C-alpha positions, -999 to 999 in steps of 0.1 A, spaced: 675 -648 -734 703 -625 -723 716 -616 -690 742 -587 -689 756 -591 -652 775 -563 -635 793 -571 -601 782 -539 -576 792 -528 -545 758 -512 -544 727 -506 -571 693 -488 -571 667 -487 -594 638 -458 -595 604 -462 -613 587 -428 -621 615 -414 -596 604 -436 -565 631 -462 -554 619 -498 -560 648 -521 -557 682 -515 -538 708 -541 -532 744 -536 -516 772 -563 -525 760 -587 -553 748 -587 -587 730 -564 -612 713 -581 -639 699 -569 -668 674 -595 -685 665 -597 -721 636 -621 -733 635 -628 -766 606 -643 -789 616 -681 -786 627 -680 -749 618 -708 -727 615 -717 -689 642 -743 -696 667 -718 -709 658 -696 -681 670 -725 -659 701 -729 -674 709 -692 -673 698 -690 -637 718 -720 -626 748 -706 -643 743 -670 -629 739 -683 -595 771 -704 -595 795 -678 -610 826 -674 -594 835 -639 -601 839 -624 -565 877 -618 -550 889 -643 -521 917 -632 -498 941 -635 -524 921 -614 -550 914 -640 -572 880 -642 -588 871 -672 -569 839 -667 -547 804 -670 -557 775 -651 -548 763 -674 -520 804 -670 -509 800 -630 -503 762 -636 -489 756 -610 -519 722 -599 -536 704 -598 -568 690 -567 -584 674 -579 -617 660 -555 -641 640 -563 -672 655 -549 -704 642 -554 -738 664 -533 -756 690 -559 -752 673 -578 -779 681 -546 -803 687 -555 -838 710 -524 -848 726 -540 -883 702 -520 -905 699 -483 -906 708 -463 -873 671 -471 -856 674 -501 -838 646 -529 -843 634 -545 -814 611 -573 -834 634 -603 -815 624 -590 -782 593 -610 -766 558 -593 -765 550 -583 -727 524 -613 -729 553 -636 -730 581 -616 -712 564 -608 -680 557 -645 -668 594 -657 -678 609 -625 -665 591 -637 -631 601 -671 -634 635 -658 -636 634 -638 -603 614 -667 -586 639 -691 -594 665 -669 -583 648 -667 -550 642 -704 -546 680 -706 -546 681 -684 -514 691 -653 -526 677 -619 -518 663 -604 -547 652 -570 -556 634 -560 -590 626 -533 -610 590 -526 -625 587 -545 -657 578 -520 -686 584 -486 -664 608 -458 -674 633 -468 -648 667 -451 -638 696 -471 -625 722 -462 -603 753 -485 -595 788 -487 -579 802 -513 -604 830 -533 -588 859 -540 -611 844 -530 -631 833 -566 -640 806 -573 -664 795 -602 -682 770 -615 -707 750 -649 -708 729 -658 -736 707 -690 -746 707 -705 -778 725 -698 -813 732 -661 -806 756 -655 -834 755 -616 -835 762 -615 -796 802 -614 -794 823 -622 -765 793 -643 -748 790 -677 -728 763 -698 -750 744 -718 -730 
């Protein structure tokens, strides 16, 4: 499982041209789900996501969590996070979970974030979406689960 997390001042997602999710200050999270991903991995990533202290305090230090700033989450499914670009110029997506597996796990991630008490907005799984955001920083992190040797600069849980 892969999370690409962006600290935002605001973010909006449209599906088929219609707004379906919008937040103010918070985190925009793109979620990629792989074939072998589990709810246990999702639990670890959600716990880390919800506890990250990546918002600035009064001294300008990244010391505050999403909860501390009263932030929201916009969570969008993105199977392309499992693109394999090692061979040729056309990415392969064979490591991404099929919708029958990915949809329930994506819903599980969003439900777990809501259970933590955060306002959560989402995109539409499998839809052609447009995402607009005002990146705050910019501040972008990548969280992965499992042994993901091909993803550099990530926190492996």
